[in-house]
Each structure stands twice: as C-alpha cells, then as structure tokens.
C-alpha positions in Angstrom: 7.7 -40.8 -15.9 6.4 -38.9 -13.2 2.8 -37.2 -14.2 1.7 -34.0 -12.4 -2.0 -34.3 -11.1 -4.0 -31.8 -12.8 -5.3 -30.3 -9.7 -1.9 -29.8 -8.5 -1.0 -28.2 -12.1 -3.7 -25.8 -11.4 -2.7 -25.0 -8.2 1.0 -24.3 -9.2 -0.3 -22.0 -12.0 -2.4 -20.3 -9.5 0.8 -19.9 -7.1 3.0 -18.6 -10.0 0.8 -15.6 -10.8 0.4 -15.0 -7.4 4.0 -15.0 -6.7 4.5 -12.8 -10.2 1.8 -10.3 -8.6 3.4 -10.0 -5.4 6.9 -9.4 -7.1 5.7 -6.3 -8.9 3.9 -5.0 -6.0 6.8 -5.6 -3.7 9.7 -4.7 -6.2 7.9 -1.6 -8.2 4.9 -0.6 -7.0 6.0 -0.3 -3.4 8.1 2.5 -4.8 5.1 4.8 -5.4 3.6 3.8 -2.4 6.6 4.3 0.2 7.8 7.2 -1.6 9.2 10.2 0.1 10.6 13.5 -1.8 13.9 14.0 -1.3 14.7 17.4 0.3 16.7 19.8 -1.9 19.8 21.7 -1.1 19.0 24.6 -2.9 15.6 25.4 -4.6 15.9 27.2 -7.9 12.9 28.5 -9.9 13.3 28.2 -13.8 11.5 30.0 -16.3 8.6 28.0 -17.6 6.7 27.7 -21.4 3.3 25.9 -20.8 2.3 24.5 -24.0 -1.6 23.4 -24.9 -2.6 22.0 -27.9 -6.4 22.6 -28.6 -9.1 21.7 -31.6 -12.5 22.4 -31.4 -11.8 23.1 -27.6 -13.8 26.4 -26.8 -16.0 25.0 -23.8 -12.6 23.4 -22.2 -10.5 26.5 -22.9 -13.2 28.7 -21.3 -13.4 26.2 -18.6 -9.8 25.2 -17.8 -7.2 27.4 -19.2 -7.7 30.0 -16.4 -6.7 27.6 -14.0 -3.6 27.3 -16.0 -3.1 31.0 -16.6 -3.5 32.1 -12.5 -0.4 29.8 -11.3 1.2 31.3 -8.9 4.7 31.6 -9.8 7.4 34.3 -9.4 9.6 33.6 -12.1 9.0 33.8 -15.7 6.3 31.9 -17.0 4.3 31.8 -20.2 1.3 30.0 -21.8 1.1 28.7 -25.4 -2.1 27.7 -26.6 -1.7 26.2 -30.4 -5.4 26.5 -32.0 -5.1 23.6 -34.3 -7.5 24.7 -37.3 -10.7 24.9 -35.1 -14.1 25.8 -36.5 -15.7 26.6 -33.2 -15.5 29.5 -30.9 -11.8 28.7 -29.9 -10.3 31.9 -31.3 -12.8 34.2 -29.7 -12.3 32.6 -26.5 -8.5 32.9 -26.4 -8.5 36.3 -27.8 -11.1 37.5 -24.9 -8.6 35.7 -22.3 -5.5 37.5 -23.8 -6.9 40.5 -23.1 -6.8 39.7 -19.3 -3.5 37.7 -19.0 -0.8 39.3 -21.0 1.4 36.2 -20.7 -1.0 33.9 -23.0 0.7 33.7 -26.1 -1.8 32.4 -29.2 -0.5 30.3 -32.0 -3.2 30.0 -34.8 -3.2 27.1 -37.4 -5.1 27.4 -40.4 -3.7 24.4 -42.6 -3.4 20.7 -41.8 0.0 19.3 -41.8 0.6 16.8 -44.6 1.9 13.1 -43.9 2.0 14.1 -40.2 -1.3 12.9 -38.3 -2.3 13.2 -34.8 -1.2 15.5 -32.4 2.2 15.9 -33.0 2.8 18.7 -35.5 0.7 21.4 -33.6 2.6 20.4 -30.5 5.7 20.6 -32.4 4.9 24.3 -33.7 3.7 25.2 -29.8 7.1 23.9 -28.6 9.6 25.7 -31.0 7.4 29.0 -30.2 8.4 28.4 -26.7 10.7 31.0 -25.1 11.8 29.2 -22.3 13.8 25.9 -21.8 11.3 24.2 -19.4 8.4 22.8 -21.2 5.3 21.8 -19.4 2.8 19.9 -21.3 -1.2 19.5 -20.5 -4.5 19.3 -22.8 -7.2 21.5 -23.1 -9.4 19.3 -21.1 -7.1 19.4 -18.1 -7.4 21.9 -15.1 -4.4 22.1 -12.6 -5.6 20.8 -9.1 -3.9 23.9 -7.1 -2.4 27.1 -8.2 0.9 25.6 -7.6 1.0 22.7 -10.1 3.9 24.6 -12.5 5.8 25.1 -9.3 5.7 21.5 -8.0 6.4 20.4 -11.2 9.4 22.5 -12.4 11.1 21.9 -8.8 11.8 18.4 -10.3 14.4 19.6 -12.3 18.4 19.3 -11.6 21.2 19.2 -13.6 20.5 16.4 -14.9 16.7 16.1 -15.1 15.3 16.4 -18.9 12.2 14.7 -18.2 9.4 15.2 -15.3 6.4 12.6 -15.4 3.3 13.9 -13.6 -0.1 12.6 -12.9 -3.1 13.3 -14.7 -6.2 11.9 -13.1 -9.8 12.5 -13.6 -12.7 14.1 -11.5 -14.9 12.3 -9.5 -18.4 11.6 -10.6 -21.2 9.4 -9.7 -21.5 6.1 -11.4 -19.6 3.0 -12.0 -18.1 4.1 -15.4 -16.5 6.8 -13.2 -14.9 4.5 -10.7 -13.6 2.3 -13.7 -11.9 5.0 -15.4 -10.3 6.4 -12.5 -9.0 3.1 -11.5 -7.4 2.4 -15.1 -5.9 5.7 -15.3 -4.5 5.7 -11.4 -3.3 1.9 -12.5 -1.9 2.9 -15.4 0.0 5.7 -13.1 1.0 3.3 -10.7 3.1 1.2 -13.2 4.9 4.2 -15.2 5.7 6.0 -12.0 6.9 3.0 -10.1 8.9 2.1 -13.2 10.4 5.2 -13.4 11.2 5.2 -9.4 12.9 2.1 -10.3 15.3 3.2 -12.8 13.0 1.8 -15.9 11.0 4.8 -17.0 8.9 3.9 -20.1 5.9 6.2 -20.7 4.5 9.7 -19.6 1.0 11.0 -20.2 0.8 14.6 -22.4 -2.2 15.7 -19.7 0.8 16.0 -17.4 4.3 16.1 -18.8 7.7 18.4 -19.0 10.7 17.5 -20.5 13.4 20.0 -21.8 13.1 22.4 -25.1 16.8 21.0 -26.1 16.0 17.2 -25.7 13.3 17.7 -28.1 14.9 19.9 -30.5 18.2 17.6 -30.1 16.3 14.7 -30.9 14.5 16.2 -33.8 11.5 16.2 -32.1 8.9 13.6 -33.3 10.7 12.7 -36.6 11.2 9.3 -35.8 7.7 8.5 -34.7 5.7 10.8 -37.2 4.3 8.3 -39.0 2.4 7.3 -35.9 -0.8 9.1 -35.1 -0.6 8.8 -31.4 2.7 8.6 -29.2 3.6 12.0 -28.7 3.8 11.5 -25.2 4.5 7.9 -24.5 6.5 6.9 -27.6 8.6 9.8 -27.1 9.2 9.3 -23.7 9.8 5.7 -24.1 12.6 6.5 -26.7 14.7 9.2 -24.8 14.0 8.4 -21.0 16.5 6.4 -18.8 17.1 6.0 -15.1 19.8 9.5 -15.2 17.6 12.1 -16.8 14.0 11.1 -15.6 12.1 12.6 -12.6 8.7 12.1 -11.0 6.3 14.5 -9.0 4.0 12.7 -6.9 2.3 15.6 -5.1 -1.4 16.2 -4.6 -0.7 20.1 -5.7 0.8 18.9 -9.1 -1.7 16.5 -10.2 -3.9 17.8 -13.4 -7.5 16.7 -13.6 -10.0 16.0 -16.9 -13.5 15.4 -17.2 -14.1 11.7 -17.8 -16.1 10.1 -20.6 -19.7 9.7 -19.5 -20.5 6.8 -21.9 -19.1 3.5 -22.4 -18.8 3.6 -26.0 -16.8 6.9 -26.1 -14.5 5.5 -23.3 -13.7 2.1 -25.2 -13.0 4.3 -28.3 -10.8 6.6 -26.5 -8.7 3.6 -24.8 -8.6 1.7 -27.9 -6.8 4.6 -29.7 -4.3 4.6 -26.8 -3.0 1.2 -26.8 -2.2 1.3 -30.2 1.2 2.4 -29.3 2.2 -0.5 -26.9 3.6 -2.5 -29.9 6.7 0.1 -30.3 7.6 0.2 -27.0 11.5 -1.3 -26.0 11.7 -5.1 -25.8 12.4 -4.8 -21.7 9.1 -2.7 -21.3 7.0 -4.9 -23.1 8.4 -8.1 -21.5 7.8 -6.4 -18.0 4.2 -5.2 -18.9 3.4 -8.3 -20.7 4.5 -10.5 -17.8 2.3 -8.3 -15.4 -0.3 -8.5 -17.8 -0.3 -12.1 -17.9 -0.1 -12.7 -14.2 -3.0 -10.2 -13.3 -5.3 -11.7 -16.2 -4.8 -15.3 -15.1 -5.0 -14.7 -10.9 -8.6 -14.6 -10.2 -9.6 -17.0 -13.1 -7.1 -19.5 -11.6 -8.3 -18.5 -7.8 -11.7 -19.8 -8.8 -10.9 -22.8 -10.4 -8.4 -23.5 -7.5 -11.0 -23.0 -4.7 -13.2 -25.3 -6.6 -11.1 -28.2 -7.3 -7.7 -27.8 -4.6 -7.3 -27.5 -1.4 -9.0 -24.5 -0.5 -7.3 -23.6 2.6 -4.0 -23.4 0.8 -5.5 -21.8 -1.9 -6.6 -19.0 0.5 -3.2 -18.5 2.2 -1.8 -18.0 -1.1 -4.2 -15.7 -1.9 -3.9 -13.6 1.4 -0.1 -13.7 0.7 -0.9 -11.6 -2.2 -3.9 -9.6 -1.8 -2.7 -8.4 1.6 0.5 -6.5 0.7 -1.5 -5.2 -2.5 -4.3 -3.7 -0.3 -1.5 -1.7 1.6 0.1 -0.4 -1.2 -2.7 0.4 -3.2 -4.1 2.2 -0.1 -1.0 3.9 0.3 -0.3 4.8 -3.5 -4.1 6.1 -3.8 -3.3 8.1 -1.0 -0.3 9.5 -2.7 -2.4 10.5 -5.7 -5.6 11.8 -4.4 -7.6 8.8 -5.4 -8.3 6.9 -1.9 -11.9 7.1 -2.4 -11.1 3.9 -4.8 -9.6 1.8 -2.3 -12.8 0.3 -0.5 -13.4 -1.3 -4.2 -10.1 -2.3 -5.0 -11.0 -6.1 -5.0 -13.8 -5.7 -7.3 -11.8 -3.0 -9.8 -8.6 -5.7 -9.6 -11.2 -8.2 -10.6 -12.8 -6.1 -13.5 -9.4 -5.9 -14.8 -9.8 -9.4 -16.4 -12.6 -8.2 -18.4 -10.9 -5.0 -19.0 -7.9 -7.0 -20.7 -10.4 -9.0 -23.1 -12.0 -5.6 -24.4 -8.4 -4.0 -25.3 -6.1 -6.5 -25.9 -7.2 -6.5 -29.7 -6.3 -2.8 -29.7 -2.7 -3.8 -29.6 -2.8 -4.9 -33.0 -5.3 -2.4 -34.3 -4.0 0.1 -36.9 -4.2 3.4 -35.2 -6.7 6.0 -35.8 -5.6 9.1 -37.4 -7.5 11.7 -35.1 -5.9 13.0 -32.0 -8.8 14.7 -30.2 
C-alpha cells in the first residue's frame, strides 16, 4: 500500500484550502469587485414607505432620523417609526420631529406581544401601517450616507424584483476594534451581495433592506419564524429570496452607517446573537458558507506549518496564487462599498478571521437571546 508522507499530506491540505478560497474569490466575490450597474431603458420612481423600529433609542432618533426624513425624492414617501414600549424620551423627540416633517408617521406600542420575542412584532405592525408597496427598512442607529439613499434603493426595482439588498456599514473611528468590526461587516456583505449576484441570495441586513409589502403579506409575514427571536432580516430573506426576485444596490450613496460598538464585550454579545440564526439557513447555503469557513479557518495555520516542514518555495507559490487575486478583488470590493481604507490591513484582517471563528463558532448552537435591541 502506498503511504503518503505526512509532510506531503500537510502540503496537499494547504493547497486544497488555498484552491477552495481561490474558487470563492474567483467565482463569487469577483462579481461584487467587478460589478457594473446595468443601465435602465426607463426610470420609474415608486412611492416608498421607510419603516424603522425603535426601543429606548432617543439619542439615536435625534441624531439619525433627520437624515432619513430629509431624503431628496420627488415621488411619494413616508417614514414610519414604531416606538416599541420605550421608557426614555423617544416619544417626545418623535413628536417634536413630527412638527417639522409631516411625512413622519409615529406608531406607539405600549404592550408587549405574547409569544413573539424580538423585533418581529413591532416591525410587522410598521409594515401593516405602510401606505405604499415598496418598503425600505433600516434601524434607529443608522443614518443614510447621502440624501439619495431612498432614490438609489428603490431604483433597483423592476417588474420581477421583490427584494433589494443594500449595504449597512459602520462609521470610521480610531482604534483596532473599529477596523475589526468594519472588516467583519464588509466581509459579511462581500458574501451575501456576491451570492445574490451569482443567483444564490441567502440573507440581507435590516440596516439597509427593501422588499415589497405584498411579498410580506402573501407569505404571512414572520409567522414561520416567530419562535426565533432574531431573523427578521436574514431568515426572512433566506426563505423567500431567489435568483429572479432579488436585486442588489452597490453604490456609496446608498449605504447606511451605524455607530460601532466601542467595547469588546458589547461587540461579542452583538455578534453572538446574530449567529444564532445561521443553523436555520437552507442546506445549500449552509454548505457553501461552511466550506468557505473551513477553508478560510485552515488556510493560515496550514500556511505556517507548511512553511516550516515543507518546501517553502512551493508553499510560497501556492500562497501567492491565492493572495494576489484576493488582494485585487478585496481592493475593488472595498472601493465599491467605501471601505478602501481597510485594504492596507487586509492580510492582518484576513488572519484575524481565524480567531474570529474560534470565538463565535459556539454561537451557532447557542440558544438565541430574546432581546432584539
């Protein structure tokens, strides 16, 4: 029986991980990097209902809501804010804004929904209150990057389009934690936007997401996932998105920005809560995401071991075959999403993902928290 030397086995494993990563960057992520918006023969401006849910968000509402209310849009628009059992000054801030902005519609919730934890109940109420077919969702802690966010997001709709995915990033701040948060957010968007462009949409983020009210009502809202605290964005999209009904908007003017967490503990809690929904994704999505995760997780440890025990020249060649296209695709993708300042750090940030996966992998089996805030 032929026996493979253990050094050769390590090199083959390393090469396999590198080639899998190269496949994802070449087949999927290059679609975002080299994306070009198709020119429309005719432009149509749809009436739009912006829906925002808030609980004890008085400071965020005062800071960010005016950026939504002053959107430059000639067609009909309304902004619905569902004030979900807030005990701070949210009610008074909203009433004050209502005096200036007549298109602001306030929905006050004073009772908790039984057996429906998380954000789904207030969001459902806001959607049912909407007067228009096109819904544009964001959060109270988000602000559009321009006055043309609403216009850019609705412009992606065609007769077939029912879902539009946008990018929700974070503000730039000093410090290592800010770079890690923003890279992880970019990395997630790199995946879900690229998969959608490849005809395999699997999620969206509630910070910048649009879909038709009819799609929501036709599928009985969140009824199939009401038992799961999270998932009002990613699980809802995972269930209903397909290659025909989903579009993406990749423009700097259509980005929303949030203030990132400033402590490691608060960020860890936030991300752990988000990952509890991944186990409910469709099998194909779990396979594609899992294979990518495994190859990315193994690449740098196998690179280090291979450099030490194997022919370093061949190892360097394999690493270069993976890293050079990755560098190009990341640069172009970061430029598309206005995150180009992260690119000089991409090797370090890519290596950091090994430790990121170690930290958050257990969250895939953790019971979801009931809080949505």
